[in-house]
C-alpha positions as CSV (number, residue, x, y, z in Angstrom):
1,M,-35.5,-3.3,-33.1
2,A,-34.2,-1.8,-29.9
3,K,-30.7,-0.3,-30.3
4,I,-28.6,0.5,-27.1
5,L,-25.7,2.5,-27.1
6,V,-22.9,1.4,-24.7
7,I,-20.6,4.0,-23.3
8,N,-17.0,3.6,-21.5
9,A,-15.6,6.9,-20.7
10,G,-12.1,7.2,-19.6
11,S,-9.9,10.3,-18.8
12,S,-8.8,10.7,-22.5
13,S,-10.6,8.0,-24.2
14,L,-14.3,7.0,-25.0
15,K,-15.1,3.4,-26.0
16,Y,-18.7,2.7,-27.5
17,Q,-20.5,0.0,-29.0
18,L,-24.0,0.1,-30.7
19,I,-25.8,-3.1,-29.7
20,E,-29.3,-4.4,-31.2
21,A,-30.8,-5.8,-28.0
22,E,-33.2,-8.3,-28.8
23,K,-30.6,-10.0,-31.1
24,E,-27.6,-9.1,-28.8
25,E,-25.6,-8.3,-32.0
26,C,-23.2,-5.4,-32.2
27,L,-23.9,-3.2,-35.1
28,A,-20.5,-1.0,-34.7
29,K,-18.1,0.0,-32.4
30,G,-15.3,2.8,-31.8
31,L,-12.6,4.1,-29.8
32,V,-11.9,8.0,-29.6
33,E,-8.4,8.6,-28.4
34,R,-6.6,11.5,-26.9
35,I,-9.5,13.5,-25.7
36,G,-8.3,17.1,-24.9
37,L,-5.0,16.3,-26.5
38,K,-3.4,17.1,-29.7
39,G,-3.3,14.2,-32.2
40,G,-6.8,12.8,-31.6
41,L,-7.9,9.6,-33.2
42,H,-11.3,8.0,-33.7
43,H,-11.3,4.2,-34.6
44,Y,-14.5,3.0,-36.0
45,T,-15.7,-0.4,-37.1
46,R,-18.9,-1.4,-38.5
47,T,-19.5,-5.1,-37.9
48,G,-18.0,-7.3,-40.8
49,E,-16.0,-4.4,-42.2
50,D,-12.5,-3.2,-42.0
51,K,-11.4,-0.5,-39.2
52,L,-11.5,3.2,-40.1
53,T,-9.0,5.6,-38.4
54,I,-9.9,9.3,-38.6
55,K,-7.4,11.9,-37.2
56,K,-9.4,14.7,-35.6
57,D,-8.6,16.6,-32.1
58,V,-11.5,16.3,-29.7
59,G,-11.7,18.9,-27.0
60,D,-14.0,16.9,-24.4
61,H,-16.2,14.0,-24.0
62,T,-19.2,15.7,-25.5
63,Q,-17.4,16.1,-28.6
64,A,-16.3,12.7,-28.5
65,I,-19.7,11.3,-28.4
66,E,-20.9,13.6,-31.2
67,L,-17.9,12.4,-33.1
68,A,-19.2,8.9,-32.5
69,L,-22.7,9.7,-33.5
70,E,-21.5,11.5,-36.7
71,M,-20.2,8.2,-37.7
72,L,-23.0,6.0,-36.8
73,L,-25.4,8.2,-38.6
74,D,-23.0,8.3,-41.7
75,P,-25.0,7.4,-44.9
76,E,-22.3,5.1,-46.3
77,K,-20.4,3.5,-43.1
78,G,-23.2,4.2,-40.4
79,V,-25.8,1.8,-39.0
80,I,-28.7,4.1,-37.9
81,K,-30.8,6.9,-39.6
82,S,-31.5,9.0,-36.9
83,K,-30.3,9.5,-33.3
84,E,-33.9,8.6,-32.2
85,D,-33.2,4.9,-33.2
86,I,-31.2,4.8,-30.2
87,V,-33.6,3.8,-27.4
88,A,-31.2,4.0,-24.3
89,I,-27.4,4.4,-23.4
90,G,-25.8,2.2,-20.8
91,H,-22.8,3.5,-19.1
92,R,-19.9,1.6,-17.6
93,V,-19.4,3.2,-14.0
94,V,-16.4,1.9,-12.1
95,H,-17.5,2.6,-8.6
96,G,-21.0,2.3,-7.1
97,G,-19.8,2.0,-3.4
98,E,-22.2,0.3,-1.1
99,R,-25.3,2.1,-2.6
100,F,-25.5,0.0,-5.8
101,S,-25.7,-3.7,-6.0
102,E,-27.3,-3.7,-9.4
103,S,-27.4,-1.6,-12.3
104,V,-30.1,1.4,-12.3
105,L,-31.7,4.0,-14.3
106,I,-29.9,7.3,-13.7
107,D,-31.6,10.4,-12.5
108,N,-30.5,13.3,-10.3
109,E,-30.2,11.4,-7.3
110,V,-28.0,8.6,-8.8
111,M,-25.9,11.3,-10.6
112,E,-25.1,12.4,-7.0
113,A,-24.3,9.3,-5.8
114,I,-22.0,8.6,-8.4
115,R,-20.3,12.1,-7.9
116,E,-20.0,11.3,-4.0
117,N,-18.2,7.9,-5.0
118,C,-15.6,10.0,-7.0
119,R,-13.8,10.0,-3.6
120,L,-13.4,6.2,-3.8
121,A,-12.6,6.2,-7.6
122,P,-10.9,9.7,-8.3
123,L,-9.4,8.3,-11.4
124,H,-12.5,6.8,-12.9
125,N,-15.8,8.2,-11.7
126,P,-15.2,11.7,-12.7
127,H,-14.7,10.6,-16.2
128,N,-17.7,8.2,-16.2
129,L,-19.8,11.3,-15.2
130,K,-18.5,13.3,-17.9
131,G,-19.8,10.5,-20.3
132,I,-23.1,10.4,-18.8
133,E,-23.5,14.4,-18.8
134,A,-22.6,14.5,-22.7
135,C,-25.1,11.8,-23.4
136,V,-27.7,13.9,-21.5
137,K,-26.7,17.0,-23.6
138,I,-26.7,15.3,-26.8
139,F,-29.6,12.9,-26.9
140,G,-32.0,14.8,-24.3
141,K,-34.5,12.6,-22.7
142,T,-33.0,9.3,-24.0
143,P,-32.7,7.2,-20.8
144,N,-29.5,6.3,-19.3
145,V,-28.6,3.5,-17.3
146,A,-25.3,3.0,-14.8
147,V,-23.9,-0.3,-14.8
148,F,-21.4,-0.6,-11.9
149,D,-18.1,-2.6,-12.0
150,T,-18.4,-3.0,-8.2
151,A,-22.1,-4.2,-8.1
152,F,-21.5,-7.9,-8.4
153,H,-19.4,-8.1,-5.5
154,Q,-21.9,-6.4,-3.3
155,K,-23.2,-9.8,-1.9
156,M,-19.6,-10.3,-0.3
157,P,-19.9,-11.2,3.5
158,P,-18.5,-8.7,5.8
159,H,-15.6,-11.0,7.0
160,A,-14.5,-11.2,3.3
161,Y,-15.0,-7.3,2.7
162,L,-13.8,-5.8,6.0
163,Y,-10.0,-5.1,6.7
164,A,-8.6,-5.8,10.0
165,L,-8.2,-1.8,10.8
166,P,-10.3,0.0,13.4
167,I,-13.8,-0.5,12.6
168,S,-14.4,3.3,12.6
169,M,-12.2,3.3,9.3
170,Y,-15.2,1.4,7.7
171,K,-18.0,3.0,9.4
172,E,-16.8,6.6,9.1
173,H,-14.7,6.5,6.0
174,S,-16.1,3.5,4.0
175,I,-12.8,1.7,3.8
176,R,-13.5,-1.9,2.7
177,R,-12.9,-4.3,0.0
178,Y,-15.2,-3.3,-2.8
179,G,-13.8,-5.4,-6.0
180,F,-13.8,-4.4,-9.5
181,H,-14.4,-6.1,-12.9
182,G,-17.5,-7.3,-11.6
183,T,-19.5,-7.1,-15.0
184,S,-16.9,-9.6,-16.6
185,H,-16.6,-12.0,-13.6
186,F,-20.7,-12.1,-13.8
187,F,-20.6,-12.7,-17.5
188,V,-18.2,-15.6,-17.6
189,A,-19.3,-17.2,-14.6
190,H,-22.7,-17.6,-16.1
191,Q,-21.4,-18.4,-19.7
192,A,-19.5,-21.3,-17.9
193,A,-22.6,-22.4,-16.1
194,K,-24.6,-22.5,-19.3
195,A,-21.7,-24.5,-20.9
196,L,-21.9,-27.0,-17.8
197,G,-25.6,-27.4,-18.2
198,K,-26.2,-26.7,-14.6
199,P,-27.8,-24.2,-12.6
200,I,-25.2,-21.5,-11.4
201,D,-26.5,-21.7,-8.0
202,E,-25.1,-25.1,-7.6
203,L,-21.8,-24.4,-8.9
204,K,-18.4,-23.0,-7.4
205,I,-16.6,-21.2,-9.8
206,I,-13.2,-19.3,-9.8
207,T,-13.1,-16.4,-12.5
208,L,-9.8,-15.0,-13.5
209,H,-10.1,-11.6,-15.4
210,L,-6.5,-11.2,-16.6
211,G,-5.7,-8.2,-18.7
212,N,-3.6,-5.0,-18.0
213,G,-5.7,-4.8,-14.9
214,A,-6.2,-8.4,-13.4
215,S,-8.6,-9.7,-10.7
216,M,-10.0,-13.0,-9.5
217,S,-13.4,-14.1,-7.9
218,A,-14.7,-16.8,-5.7
219,V,-18.3,-17.0,-7.3
220,K,-20.3,-19.6,-5.3
221,G,-23.9,-20.2,-6.1
222,G,-23.9,-17.3,-8.4
223,Y,-22.6,-14.6,-6.1
224,S,-19.1,-13.2,-5.9
225,I,-18.2,-14.2,-1.9
226,D,-14.6,-12.8,-2.3
227,T,-12.3,-11.0,-4.9
228,S,-8.6,-10.0,-5.2
229,M,-9.0,-6.3,-5.9
230,G,-10.0,-4.2,-2.7
231,F,-10.5,-0.8,-1.7
232,T,-8.8,0.2,-4.9
233,P,-7.9,-1.7,-8.2
234,L,-4.3,-1.8,-6.7
235,E,-4.7,-5.0,-4.5
236,G,-4.4,-8.5,-5.6
237,L,-2.6,-10.1,-8.7
238,V,0.5,-8.9,-10.5
239,M,-0.8,-6.7,-13.3
240,G,0.6,-4.7,-16.1
241,T,1.9,-1.7,-14.3
242,R,0.4,-2.5,-10.7
243,C,2.2,-4.2,-8.0
244,G,-0.9,-6.0,-6.5
245,D,-0.4,-7.5,-2.9
246,I,2.4,-5.9,-1.1
247,D,3.4,-5.3,2.6
248,P,1.4,-2.2,3.7
249,A,4.6,-0.8,5.3
250,I,6.6,-0.6,2.2
251,P,4.9,2.8,1.1
252,I,5.8,4.1,4.6
253,F,9.4,3.0,4.2
254,M,9.5,4.5,0.7
255,M,8.3,7.7,2.3
256,E,10.4,7.9,5.4
257,R,13.7,6.2,4.3
258,L,13.9,6.8,0.6
259,G,12.4,10.2,0.8
260,M,9.6,9.8,-1.6
261,E,6.3,12.1,-1.7
262,H,3.1,10.2,-1.8
263,T,2.5,11.2,-5.3
264,E,5.5,9.3,-6.6
265,I,4.9,6.3,-4.5
266,N,1.4,6.3,-5.8
267,T,3.0,6.4,-9.5
268,I,5.2,3.6,-8.8
269,L,2.8,1.3,-7.4
270,N,0.0,1.9,-10.0
271,K,2.2,2.8,-13.2
272,K,5.7,1.5,-13.0
273,S,5.3,-1.8,-11.1
274,G,3.9,-5.1,-11.9
275,L,5.0,-6.8,-15.3
276,L,6.6,-3.5,-16.5
277,G,8.6,-3.0,-13.0
278,L,9.7,-6.7,-12.8
279,S,10.8,-7.2,-16.4
280,G,12.2,-3.6,-17.2
281,I,10.8,-4.4,-20.5
282,S,7.1,-3.8,-21.1
283,N,3.6,-4.2,-19.3
284,D,2.4,-6.2,-22.6
285,M,2.4,-9.8,-21.8
286,R,3.3,-10.6,-25.1
287,E,6.4,-8.7,-25.2
288,V,7.5,-10.1,-21.8
289,E,7.0,-13.8,-22.9
290,E,9.0,-13.1,-26.1
291,A,11.9,-11.7,-24.1
292,A,11.7,-14.7,-21.7
293,E,11.7,-16.9,-24.5
294,K,14.9,-15.4,-25.8
295,G,16.3,-15.9,-22.3
296,D,15.9,-12.6,-20.6
297,E,16.3,-13.6,-16.7
298,N,14.1,-10.5,-15.3
299,A,11.2,-11.4,-18.1
300,K,11.3,-15.1,-16.7
301,M,11.0,-14.0,-13.1
302,A,8.1,-11.6,-14.2
303,L,6.3,-14.5,-15.5
304,K,7.0,-16.9,-12.4
305,I,5.9,-14.2,-10.0
306,Y,2.6,-13.3,-12.2
307,A,1.6,-17.3,-12.3
308,Y,2.6,-17.7,-8.6
309,R,0.3,-15.1,-7.4
310,I,-2.6,-16.7,-9.4
311,K,-2.0,-20.0,-8.1
312,K,-2.0,-18.9,-4.5
313,Y,-5.5,-17.0,-5.1
314,I,-6.8,-20.4,-6.7
315,G,-5.8,-22.4,-3.6
316,E,-7.3,-19.5,-1.4
317,Y,-10.6,-19.6,-3.3
318,T,-10.9,-23.3,-3.3
319,A,-10.4,-23.3,0.3
320,V,-13.1,-20.4,1.1
321,M,-15.8,-22.2,-1.3
322,G,-14.9,-25.7,-0.1
323,G,-14.0,-26.9,-3.5
324,V,-14.2,-25.7,-7.3
325,D,-16.2,-26.9,-9.9
326,A,-14.6,-24.7,-12.6
327,L,-11.8,-22.4,-13.5
328,V,-12.5,-19.5,-16.3
329,F,-9.9,-17.6,-17.7
330,T,-10.9,-14.3,-19.6
331,A,-9.7,-11.0,-20.9
332,G,-6.4,-10.2,-22.9
333,I,-4.2,-12.4,-21.1
334,G,-6.5,-14.9,-19.8
335,E,-7.9,-15.7,-23.1
336,N,-4.8,-15.5,-25.3
337,S,-1.7,-16.4,-23.1
338,A,-1.5,-20.4,-23.1
339,L,1.8,-20.0,-21.4
340,I,0.1,-18.2,-18.4
341,R,-2.8,-20.6,-18.2
342,K,-0.1,-23.6,-18.2
343,M,2.0,-22.0,-15.5
344,S,-0.8,-20.8,-13.2
345,L,-2.2,-24.5,-13.1
346,E,1.0,-26.4,-12.8
347,G,1.3,-28.5,-9.3
348,L,-2.5,-28.2,-8.8
349,E,-3.4,-31.9,-9.8
350,F,-3.9,-32.6,-6.1
351,L,-7.1,-30.5,-6.2
352,G,-8.3,-32.3,-9.3
353,I,-7.2,-29.5,-11.7
354,K,-5.5,-31.0,-14.6
355,I,-5.0,-28.8,-17.9
356,D,-4.6,-30.6,-21.4
357,E,-1.4,-28.8,-22.9
358,K,-2.4,-29.6,-26.3
359,K,-6.0,-28.2,-26.1
360,N,-4.8,-25.3,-24.1
361,V,-2.5,-24.1,-27.0
362,E,-4.8,-25.2,-29.9
363,E,-8.1,-23.3,-28.2
364,N,-6.1,-20.2,-27.6
365,G,-8.3,-17.2,-27.7
366,K,-11.6,-19.1,-28.2
367,F,-14.4,-20.3,-26.2
368,A,-13.2,-23.7,-25.2
369,R,-12.9,-26.2,-22.3
370,V,-9.3,-27.2,-22.1
371,E,-9.0,-29.6,-19.0
372,K,-7.4,-33.1,-19.6
373,K,-9.9,-36.0,-19.5
374,G,-10.3,-37.1,-15.9
375,S,-9.9,-33.6,-14.3
376,K,-12.4,-33.1,-11.6
377,V,-12.4,-29.4,-12.4
378,A,-13.5,-28.0,-15.8
379,I,-11.1,-25.3,-17.1
380,F,-12.8,-22.7,-19.5
381,I,-11.4,-20.2,-21.9
382,I,-14.4,-17.5,-22.1
383,P,-13.9,-14.2,-24.2
384,T,-15.6,-11.6,-21.9
385,N,-18.3,-9.4,-23.3
386,E,-18.9,-6.5,-20.7
387,E,-20.6,-4.4,-23.2
388,L,-23.3,-7.1,-23.8
389,V,-24.0,-7.1,-20.1
390,I,-24.2,-3.4,-20.1
391,A,-26.6,-3.6,-23.1
392,R,-28.8,-6.2,-21.6
393,D,-29.1,-4.5,-18.2
394,T,-29.8,-1.3,-20.0
395,Y,-32.6,-2.9,-22.3
396,N,-34.2,-4.8,-19.5
397,I,-34.3,-1.7,-17.1
398,C,-35.7,0.6,-19.9
399,K,-38.4,-1.7,-21.5
400,V,-40.4,-1.3,-18.3
401,I,-40.2,2.5,-18.0
């Protein structure tokens, strides 16, 4: 049986899953936290068993992967007997730029392209590279595959991805809409088509990936024709700590009139805004909802703004696709917040969107359809599985090597 190791390397963390490719089953998964910092933690779960947490400082990504491999090989808690049991390694890479519209086998040329795209994703690609380099060091000739967050959105037409800036900004500096969360949007759109029993190329689907980071995509005929995140993951919806869409003159005002440096502005827009900034309480939707239920006015307003922005994008994407057949809610908030789903869809009955409030609550967190009888638009809750998409692509690419 072909076993695929899926790696998602961040700045100070590393998530991994070992997936049996033919059966598409997760055998074990883990998370190494606080890489390069004191108080390192390794959380490990063999499927069907309780999570183990090991306290151990981890100096770099190589040590993190060695720690993961050590647990996967453990005689009692592991799931493999040798590292050679792992036939390939799939890596989440945030930014593929315009170069990559699909997953690829990693070689020196691909590594260099990922490195070049660090200028477009300085907070993500460098750490994705560290994960790849660590795997090359530890696993030797075992093939590595890059699966890009941006790839699914590379079929967007120019009128959707170009900004109304001097065209030289795009031609000389690659400033355009790229979009992110592509692996998740791709997965749930195809799951919805399968559930509807229709070919995806006949459908118009709006996918809503609502987590701490959040984005929406208009999927027409199986392709993303528009998406809410842009040149960076800052654009679009209100998020946990990111502001989403704002007047681009606001940062200039903050700099010129409030005397802020660009680094401070960047921190505010990315890490102190969104639900956290509006509520003054938390970036965790559960805590904001709890505070709103207790009467906190800032929390109530944060929820209204969050849902209002989603509603605007639903209207926009319905317009650009010439209709909509299905809405798909996914990721932490999309799957688990009945309140946000309800608030986001209120008043959209004129588009044929009617949510069944009872089902919406009862089916929370499950793969389910929650539209009301007579709704012209299917409304899905679909748990995302980006790791499975990465494993599928990795397996399909490597089995023909």
